[in-house]
N, C-alpha and C positions, 0 to 999 in steps of 0.2 A: 380339849384336850387333845385331840389326834390332829388337830390342825394342818399337818406332814399332806393329810390326804386331799383335803379341800383345793377344790383350784378357785380359779380368782373367778370370783361370781360377783355379781352385783348383788348386794344384799337389801333389793327391791321387798320381796316378800319375806320378812325375817320373821318368823313364827317362837312362838315359845318352847314346840316342840323340838328336839334336836333331829338332824338328820337321819334318816333310818340306818343308814351306815356306820353312826357314830355309834347308834344302840345296838349294831348288832357290832361291832368292833367290839365295844367295851365286856358286853355278854363273853363275845369268845375268849378274852382274858383274862376273867373271872371263872368261867367253865373251863377255860386250861387250869386254871389254878383247883377248883374243885375235883377236877379228871385228875390233877398230879398230888393231890392230899394224904390220897391214901397212899404213895409209895410206886407206884403202879398206872400207869395210861391203857386201859385195852385199846385192844384193838375196837372197841365199838363204841366207845368213849370219842375216841380218837376221829372213826370216822361218822359220825354226828356232829361233831367241832368243825371238823373238813367242809361239812355241807357249809356251813354258818362261813366260814373265808371264804368258800367260795362268792357268797353272795354280796359279802364284804369287798371281796376283792375286785367282784363288778363294777360295781356301786363307783367304789377309788378308783376304780381303772387304774388296778396294780395286778403285779401276779399274785395266783397263789398262794407261792411262796414265800413271796416279799411279804404277807401278810401274816403269813405263820413264823414268820422269822421274827419280825415286831413282837407280835402275840409271845414267842418263848423269848425275848428282852426284855421285854415288858415286865414278864412273868420271873425269870430271872435274876431282873436287879430291881425289881421292888421292895420295899422294906413294908413298905404300908398299903392300904388302898383307900390312905384318904384322899388319895386326890380320881381317884373313880368314884368314891363317897360324896365326894363332893361334887363333880359332875352328874352323877344320878341325881340326887338330890335338887341341884339345880336345874336341870334339865330336863328330867324323865318326869313324864305325865304320871299317875298313878296306873294306868292301862300297861306301860312301859315296863314299871318296877315289878309288877305281875307279872308277864311276858317274862323278862329276866328271870325271876327265883322258877317259877315254870320250866324255864331253857335249864337252866341249870339243875332242877331234881330230874331231867330230861337225862341232862349229860350223866348225872352221877348212875341214874338207873338204869343205864347203855349198856352196862355190863348184868343186868339184872340182879346186882347189890348194890346196896345203900351202904356204904362204909359207913364208920364213928365219925373218921373225920371229915369226910365230904358233907354228913351232916350235918355238922359242929360248924364249919365253913360256913355253909349254905345261911343256917340260924345267922351268924352271926353278921353276912351280909343283910339278910331281911332284917334282924334290928335295927343295923346303921343305916337302913333306908327304909324307916318307918313302916313297917309292914306287920300289922299284927299279926300278933299267932295263930288264932283263928284262920287267917288268912293263906298264912304257910301252911298250915295242917290243910286246909284243902288245894292247895295248889299242888302239895308233895300227893295227895290219894289220887289227885287228877293224872298225875303223872306216873304213881302207881300201876294206876289199872290200865291207862294207856300202853304200857311195858310189858303187863301181866298176860295181854289181850294178841 
């Protein structure tokens, strides 16, 4: 989906795993959606998101602001998550999916409050990427316990 970041490289070692920066970029777009789902992106949510943007920008060899602008454009112009979900289901390993859901909860809990709309959106994403409710609850608890310490 994010081929604009790929440099012309030989595809000699093509593995089933998505390049990390694509995983991180997808996570960043979805996390931005979670952060803005309650109508307000708090400073702490934005700070956590910017940490992820920094990783993506280094790997994609783009400026952080460029990555953030792309995330905002995708978020504002996207009608559905279908293309993200399709990419996740095709390319992410189960561990990557868990990492994604955990990151989404980390962003939602960054301001110490899990809003109803944030929870709904994360649950919806988890359902679409075939993460069981039991696993989602475990990831949610891990994130909540990490944030409360």
